[in-house]
N, C-alpha and C positions, 0 to 999 in steps of 0.2 A: 117658355123653354129656356131662354137665356138666363133668367134669374136662378134656375135650378142647376145650371152648368157647374158652378163651383162645388156643390154638394155631390153631383155625379162624378166629377173628377176625383174628389176625395175618396169616394167609395171605391172607384176603380183602382186607385193607388193602394188603398188598404188591402183590397183583394189580391192584387199582384204581389205585395209584400208577403202576405200570409201564404200564398201558393208557393213561394220560394222557400219557405221555412218548413215545408211538410216532410221532406225526406232526409234521411241520414246521408252524410258524405260516404260515397262508396269506398271500399277498401282498394288499395293499390297493392299489387303483388310484388314482393321483392324479387330481385333477380337471384335465384338460387338461395344461398344462405347468407346473403349480404344485405344489410339495411343501409341504404344511402339516404341520408337525411340532410336537410338544409335548415339552419337555425337563424332566426332574426328576431326583431322586437315585435311582438312576443309570440312567435309561432314556431311549430315544428312541422316541417313539410316533407313528405306528405303527412297529413293529419292522421290517417288510418291506413295501416299497412299490414299485410300478412306475410308470413315466412314459415317454411317447414320447420318442424321440431328438430332439435339437435344443436350442434355448434353453430352459433350465429355471429357473424362479424358485423360490428356497428361502425359505420364510417360517417362522420358528421362534419359538414362544412359550415363555418360561421360566416354568413353573408350579411350580417348586421353590423351595427356600429358599437355594440357592447360585447362583453365577454359572455359566453354561454357554455353549457355542457349538456350531455345527455345521460339520463339514468333510466334504467328499466326497473320499475317498481310494481308491487302487487296492484291488481286492478281495484279491488275493494278492500278498504281498511276495516277490520272488525271493530264494532263499537267498544269504546273504552281503551283502545290502543292509541297511544300518542305517536308512535313511530310506524311508518310503513316499511314493509320488507323491501330491501333493495337487492336486486340480482346482479346489476352491473352499472358502472358509471365510467364515462370517458374523462380524461383530463379536461381542464378548462381550455376552451378555444378562444383565442383573441381574434378580432376581425380579420377575415381572409384566411385563417388557419383551418386545417383539417385535423381532426383528432379521431382516434380509433380505440376500440377495445373489442373483446369477444366474450361470449358467455354461452353456456349450454342451457337451453330452455325446453321445458316440457310443454305439451299442448295446453292451451288455455289463453286467457286474455290478460294483458299487462298494460300498464300505463307507461308512456314515454314522457319524461318530464325534464325540465331544466331545474337543477337544484340550487342555482345561484340566486341569492336574495329572495325576492317574492315573484320571480318570473313565472312559476307554475300558477300562482294566483292571478297573474295578469294574462293568462291564456296560453302560455308556452308549454303545451302538453299535447299528446296524441294518444292513439290507441294502437296496440300491437296485438294481433291475433296470431298465435302460433298453432299451426295445424299439424295433426298427426299425419305420418306418411301414408300415402294411398297405395 
């Protein structure tokens, strides 16, 4: 039994890792029509957020060491299009700063990205789900 212990431990570790990768991150509900986001290297937190349709205020705090911003862009870029449609973008935030902007959004899914350098490619993005009024 002792000689099979390393193989057993490896199998248990792999199973635990795979079990943790199974589900999507749940959505966080915004408070009213305000998205409060934290930006750092290279994340947008919360990663997935919902907000009611209509006028939305975006408030982003740069808690990282680099400059960042927030843009709301189309969720899926059609094939053949080089540019994604951008609905809103905050000014650049330096470390410790808070930046704001507002936009009117229809129900649907959008991406939240940092448009500085290649931050989006490095993982600084999230998902925004805009819900119809109930």
